[in-house]
C-alpha positions as CSV (number, residue, x, y, z in Angstrom):
1,X,14.6,-37.6,144.2
2,X,15.4,-41.7,144.7
3,X,15.2,-43.6,141.2
4,X,13.4,-46.2,142.8
5,X,10.8,-47.1,145.8
6,X,11.6,-47.5,149.1
7,X,10.4,-47.7,152.8
8,X,9.3,-44.4,153.0
9,X,7.2,-45.0,156.1
10,X,9.9,-47.0,158.2
11,X,12.6,-44.2,157.2
12,X,10.2,-41.6,157.8
13,X,8.4,-42.9,161.0
14,X,4.9,-42.2,161.6
15,X,2.2,-41.3,164.4
16,X,-1.3,-40.6,164.3
17,X,-4.8,-41.7,165.8
18,X,-7.6,-43.3,163.8
19,X,-11.0,-44.3,164.6
20,X,-10.3,-47.1,167.6
21,X,-6.3,-47.7,166.8
22,X,-3.4,-45.6,167.2
23,X,0.2,-45.7,165.4
24,X,3.6,-44.6,166.7
25,X,5.9,-45.8,163.8
26,X,9.9,-45.0,165.0
27,X,12.6,-43.3,162.4
28,X,14.9,-45.7,161.2
29,X,18.2,-45.6,159.1
30,X,18.0,-45.0,155.3
31,X,21.3,-47.2,154.5
32,X,20.3,-49.8,157.1
33,X,16.4,-49.9,155.9
34,X,17.6,-50.4,152.1
35,X,20.1,-53.1,153.1
36,X,17.4,-54.8,155.0
37,X,15.0,-54.7,151.7
38,X,18.2,-56.3,149.4
39,X,18.3,-59.2,152.3
40,X,14.4,-59.6,151.9
41,X,14.2,-59.9,147.9
42,X,17.2,-62.1,148.1
43,X,15.5,-64.4,150.9
44,X,11.6,-64.1,150.6
45,X,11.8,-66.5,154.2
46,X,14.4,-64.6,156.1
47,X,13.3,-64.4,159.9
48,X,13.4,-61.5,162.3
49,X,17.0,-62.2,163.6
50,X,18.1,-62.5,160.2
51,X,16.6,-59.2,159.0
52,X,17.5,-57.3,162.5
53,X,21.2,-57.9,161.6
54,X,20.7,-55.1,159.0
55,X,17.8,-52.9,160.7
56,X,19.5,-52.9,164.0
57,X,17.4,-50.5,165.8
58,X,15.6,-47.1,165.2
59,X,17.7,-44.2,164.3
60,X,16.7,-40.7,165.7
61,X,17.5,-37.4,163.9
62,X,17.8,-35.6,167.3
63,X,20.4,-38.3,168.2
64,X,20.1,-40.2,172.1
65,X,20.8,-43.8,173.2
66,X,18.5,-46.2,173.3
67,X,18.5,-47.4,176.8
68,X,17.9,-51.4,176.9
69,X,17.3,-53.5,173.6
70,X,14.2,-55.6,175.0
71,X,11.9,-52.9,173.8
72,X,13.2,-52.8,170.1
73,X,13.3,-56.5,170.0
74,X,9.8,-56.6,171.2
75,X,8.5,-54.2,168.8
76,X,10.7,-55.9,165.5
77,X,8.8,-59.4,166.6
78,X,4.9,-58.2,167.7
79,X,4.9,-54.8,166.5
80,X,4.4,-53.6,170.3
81,X,7.3,-52.4,172.0
82,X,8.9,-50.1,174.4
83,X,11.8,-48.2,173.6
84,X,13.1,-46.2,176.3
85,X,15.7,-43.5,174.9
86,X,18.1,-41.1,176.8
87,X,20.0,-38.1,175.8
88,X,23.6,-38.2,175.7
89,X,25.6,-36.2,178.0
90,X,28.9,-36.4,179.6
91,X,30.5,-34.3,183.1
92,X,33.4,-32.0,182.3
93,X,35.3,-30.1,184.8
94,X,35.6,-26.0,184.3
95,X,38.8,-24.4,184.8
96,X,37.9,-23.2,188.5
97,X,37.1,-27.2,189.5
98,X,33.7,-27.4,189.6
99,X,31.5,-30.1,187.6
100,X,29.6,-29.8,184.6
101,X,27.4,-32.1,183.0
102,X,27.2,-31.5,179.2
103,X,24.0,-32.5,177.2
104,X,24.7,-32.9,173.6
105,X,21.6,-34.8,172.3
106,X,18.4,-34.9,173.5
107,X,15.7,-37.4,173.2
108,X,13.5,-37.5,169.6
109,X,10.9,-34.8,169.7
110,X,12.0,-33.2,173.2
111,X,12.2,-29.6,172.9
112,X,15.9,-28.1,174.5
113,X,14.1,-24.8,175.7
114,X,11.6,-27.4,177.5
115,X,14.1,-29.4,179.2
116,X,15.9,-26.5,180.3
117,X,12.7,-25.0,181.7
118,X,11.7,-28.1,183.5
119,X,15.5,-28.4,185.1
120,X,14.8,-24.8,186.5
121,X,11.4,-25.6,188.1
122,X,12.8,-28.8,189.7
123,X,15.5,-27.0,191.4
124,X,13.4,-24.0,192.3
125,X,11.3,-26.5,194.1
126,X,14.0,-28.2,195.5
127,X,13.4,-31.8,193.8
128,X,16.7,-31.3,192.0
129,X,19.5,-30.8,194.6
130,X,22.8,-30.1,193.7
131,X,22.3,-27.7,190.4
132,X,23.5,-23.6,190.7
133,X,22.7,-22.7,186.8
134,X,20.9,-24.0,183.4
135,X,22.6,-22.8,180.6
136,X,21.1,-23.2,176.8
137,X,24.4,-22.9,174.8
138,X,22.8,-24.6,171.8
139,X,23.4,-23.3,167.9
140,X,22.9,-23.6,164.8
141,X,26.8,-24.7,163.8
142,X,27.7,-26.8,166.8
143,X,24.2,-28.3,167.4
144,X,22.6,-29.0,170.9
145,X,24.5,-28.0,173.8
146,X,22.6,-28.0,177.4
147,X,25.2,-26.4,180.2
148,X,24.3,-27.8,183.7
149,X,26.7,-26.6,187.0
150,X,26.9,-28.0,189.8
151,X,27.7,-27.6,193.3
152,X,31.1,-28.3,194.5
153,X,29.5,-30.9,196.9
154,X,27.1,-32.4,194.2
155,X,27.9,-35.9,193.1
156,X,27.4,-35.6,188.7
157,X,25.8,-39.2,188.6
158,X,23.4,-38.5,191.2
159,X,22.1,-35.6,189.6
160,X,22.2,-37.2,186.4
161,X,20.0,-39.8,187.6
162,X,17.5,-37.5,189.1
163,X,17.6,-35.6,185.7
164,X,16.6,-39.0,183.9
165,X,14.0,-39.6,186.5
166,X,12.2,-35.9,186.3
167,X,12.6,-34.3,183.0
168,X,12.7,-35.5,179.3
169,X,16.2,-36.5,179.6
170,X,14.5,-40.1,179.7
Protein backbone atom coordinates (compact mmCIF):
# COMPACT_ATOMS: atom_id res chain seq x y z
CA UNK A 1 0.00 0.00 0.00
CA UNK A 2 1.42 3.35 -0.98
CA UNK A 3 1.20 6.04 1.74
CA UNK A 4 -0.07 8.69 -0.70
CA UNK A 5 -2.31 9.17 -3.68
CA UNK A 6 -1.00 8.39 -7.15
CA UNK A 7 -2.52 8.25 -10.66
CA UNK A 8 -3.96 4.73 -10.44
CA UNK A 9 -5.94 4.99 -13.68
CA UNK A 10 -2.91 6.13 -15.68
CA UNK A 11 -0.65 3.42 -14.27
CA UNK A 12 -3.01 0.44 -14.61
CA UNK A 13 -4.89 1.63 -17.68
CA UNK A 14 -8.55 0.95 -18.34
CA UNK A 15 -10.87 -0.06 -21.13
CA UNK A 16 -14.62 -0.10 -21.23
CA UNK A 17 -17.78 0.92 -23.01
CA UNK A 18 -20.52 3.07 -21.52
CA UNK A 19 -23.64 4.64 -22.98
CA UNK A 20 -22.50 6.65 -26.00
CA UNK A 21 -18.79 6.61 -25.20
CA UNK A 22 -15.84 4.28 -24.82
CA UNK A 23 -12.41 4.48 -23.26
CA UNK A 24 -9.16 2.65 -23.77
CA UNK A 25 -6.36 4.02 -21.60
CA UNK A 26 -3.00 2.31 -21.89
CA UNK A 27 -0.90 1.43 -18.81
CA UNK A 28 2.12 3.55 -17.94
CA UNK A 29 5.28 3.12 -15.89
CA UNK A 30 4.87 3.85 -12.16
CA UNK A 31 8.11 5.79 -11.64
CA UNK A 32 7.63 7.86 -14.84
CA UNK A 33 4.08 8.72 -13.80
CA UNK A 34 5.17 9.79 -10.31
CA UNK A 35 7.96 11.90 -11.83
CA UNK A 36 5.36 13.52 -14.08
CA UNK A 37 3.13 14.27 -11.07
CA UNK A 38 6.04 15.84 -9.22
CA UNK A 39 6.88 17.96 -12.28
CA UNK A 40 3.23 19.08 -12.45
CA UNK A 41 3.26 20.00 -8.76
CA UNK A 42 6.45 22.01 -9.26
CA UNK A 43 5.12 23.78 -12.35
CA UNK A 44 1.32 23.96 -12.70
CA UNK A 45 1.41 25.41 -16.25
CA UNK A 46 3.61 22.62 -17.64
CA UNK A 47 3.20 21.95 -21.36
CA UNK A 48 2.55 18.53 -22.86
CA UNK A 49 6.03 18.48 -24.43
CA UNK A 50 7.63 19.18 -21.05
CA UNK A 51 5.49 16.50 -19.40
CA UNK A 52 6.49 13.98 -22.09
CA UNK A 53 10.10 14.30 -20.87
CA UNK A 54 8.91 12.42 -17.77
CA UNK A 55 6.07 10.23 -19.10
CA UNK A 56 7.54 9.16 -22.43
CA UNK A 57 5.07 6.51 -23.66
CA UNK A 58 2.82 3.71 -22.42
CA UNK A 59 4.53 0.81 -20.68
CA UNK A 60 3.04 -2.63 -21.24
CA UNK A 61 3.38 -5.53 -18.76
CA UNK A 62 3.95 -8.13 -21.50
CA UNK A 63 6.57 -6.02 -23.24
CA UNK A 64 6.61 -5.30 -26.94
CA UNK A 65 8.01 -2.44 -29.00
CA UNK A 66 6.07 0.68 -29.92
CA UNK A 67 6.32 1.12 -33.69
CA UNK A 68 6.30 4.86 -34.43
CA UNK A 69 5.81 7.58 -31.85
CA UNK A 70 3.36 9.78 -33.81
CA UNK A 71 0.34 7.97 -32.35
CA UNK A 72 1.72 8.35 -28.82
CA UNK A 73 2.28 12.08 -29.35
CA UNK A 74 -1.24 12.50 -30.76
CA UNK A 75 -2.70 10.63 -27.77
CA UNK A 76 -0.79 12.81 -25.32
CA UNK A 77 -1.86 16.03 -27.03
CA UNK A 78 -5.49 15.28 -27.94
CA UNK A 79 -6.53 12.18 -26.02
CA UNK A 80 -6.90 10.23 -29.27
CA UNK A 81 -4.16 8.33 -31.00
CA UNK A 82 -3.24 5.00 -32.52
CA UNK A 83 -0.37 3.15 -30.87
CA UNK A 84 1.10 0.34 -32.98
CA UNK A 85 2.74 -2.30 -30.80
CA UNK A 86 4.88 -5.13 -32.14
CA UNK A 87 6.20 -8.24 -30.47
CA UNK A 88 9.92 -8.42 -29.84
CA UNK A 89 11.70 -11.09 -31.87
CA UNK A 90 15.09 -12.02 -33.23
CA UNK A 91 16.59 -14.57 -35.61
CA UNK A 92 18.83 -17.37 -34.32
CA UNK A 93 20.79 -19.99 -36.24
CA UNK A 94 20.45 -23.54 -34.93
CA UNK A 95 23.34 -26.03 -34.80
CA UNK A 96 22.22 -27.66 -38.05
CA UNK A 97 22.46 -24.32 -39.90
CA UNK A 98 18.74 -23.58 -40.14
CA UNK A 99 17.36 -20.26 -39.00
CA UNK A 100 14.77 -19.85 -36.30
CA UNK A 101 12.67 -16.82 -35.36
CA UNK A 102 12.40 -16.42 -31.58
CA UNK A 103 9.56 -14.30 -30.15
CA UNK A 104 10.39 -13.12 -26.61
CA UNK A 105 7.69 -10.48 -26.04
CA UNK A 106 4.12 -10.23 -27.32
CA UNK A 107 1.91 -7.16 -27.65
CA UNK A 108 -0.35 -6.19 -24.77
CA UNK A 109 -3.30 -8.57 -24.15
CA UNK A 110 -2.24 -11.05 -26.85
CA UNK A 111 -2.51 -14.74 -25.98
CA UNK A 112 0.64 -16.74 -26.78
CA UNK A 113 -1.28 -19.92 -27.60
CA UNK A 114 -3.57 -17.94 -29.90
CA UNK A 115 -0.56 -16.61 -31.81
CA UNK A 116 0.89 -20.12 -32.21
CA UNK A 117 -2.46 -21.48 -33.42
CA UNK A 118 -2.88 -18.61 -35.87
CA UNK A 119 0.61 -19.15 -37.33
CA UNK A 120 -0.23 -22.85 -37.77
CA UNK A 121 -3.48 -21.95 -39.58
CA UNK A 122 -1.68 -19.51 -41.89
CA UNK A 123 0.95 -22.13 -42.77
CA UNK A 124 -1.74 -24.74 -43.50
CA UNK A 125 -3.66 -22.24 -45.66
CA UNK A 126 -0.38 -21.37 -47.44
CA UNK A 127 -0.72 -17.67 -46.60
CA UNK A 128 2.74 -17.65 -45.01
CA UNK A 129 5.46 -19.61 -46.79
CA UNK A 130 8.76 -20.78 -45.34
CA UNK A 131 7.75 -22.01 -41.86
CA UNK A 132 8.26 -25.67 -40.98
CA UNK A 133 7.25 -25.63 -37.32
CA UNK A 134 6.01 -23.52 -34.42
CA UNK A 135 6.75 -24.37 -30.78
CA UNK A 136 5.49 -22.57 -27.68
CA UNK A 137 8.46 -22.89 -25.31
CA UNK A 138 7.09 -20.39 -22.76
CA UNK A 139 7.40 -21.16 -19.07
CA UNK A 140 6.99 -19.41 -15.73
CA UNK A 141 10.72 -19.13 -15.03
CA UNK A 142 12.00 -17.69 -18.33
CA UNK A 143 8.83 -16.04 -19.67
CA UNK A 144 7.53 -15.94 -23.21
CA UNK A 145 9.37 -17.85 -25.93
CA UNK A 146 7.91 -18.90 -29.27
CA UNK A 147 10.29 -20.73 -31.62
CA UNK A 148 9.40 -20.60 -35.32
CA UNK A 149 11.48 -22.94 -37.49
CA UNK A 150 12.21 -21.81 -41.05
CA UNK A 151 12.95 -23.74 -44.22
CA UNK A 152 16.50 -23.58 -45.55
CA UNK A 153 15.54 -21.37 -48.52
CA UNK A 154 13.28 -19.02 -46.52
CA UNK A 155 14.30 -15.39 -45.97
CA UNK A 156 13.78 -14.54 -42.30
CA UNK A 157 12.90 -10.85 -42.83
CA UNK A 158 10.19 -11.74 -45.36
CA UNK A 159 8.64 -14.23 -42.94
CA UNK A 160 8.83 -11.68 -40.10
CA UNK A 161 6.98 -9.10 -42.20
CA UNK A 162 4.33 -11.69 -43.06
CA UNK A 163 3.94 -12.53 -39.36
CA UNK A 164 3.46 -8.86 -38.50
CA UNK A 165 0.90 -8.49 -41.28
CA UNK A 166 -1.21 -11.59 -40.67
CA UNK A 167 -0.96 -12.30 -36.92
CA UNK A 168 -1.43 -10.45 -33.65
CA UNK A 169 2.33 -9.92 -33.33
CA UNK A 170 1.51 -6.37 -34.51
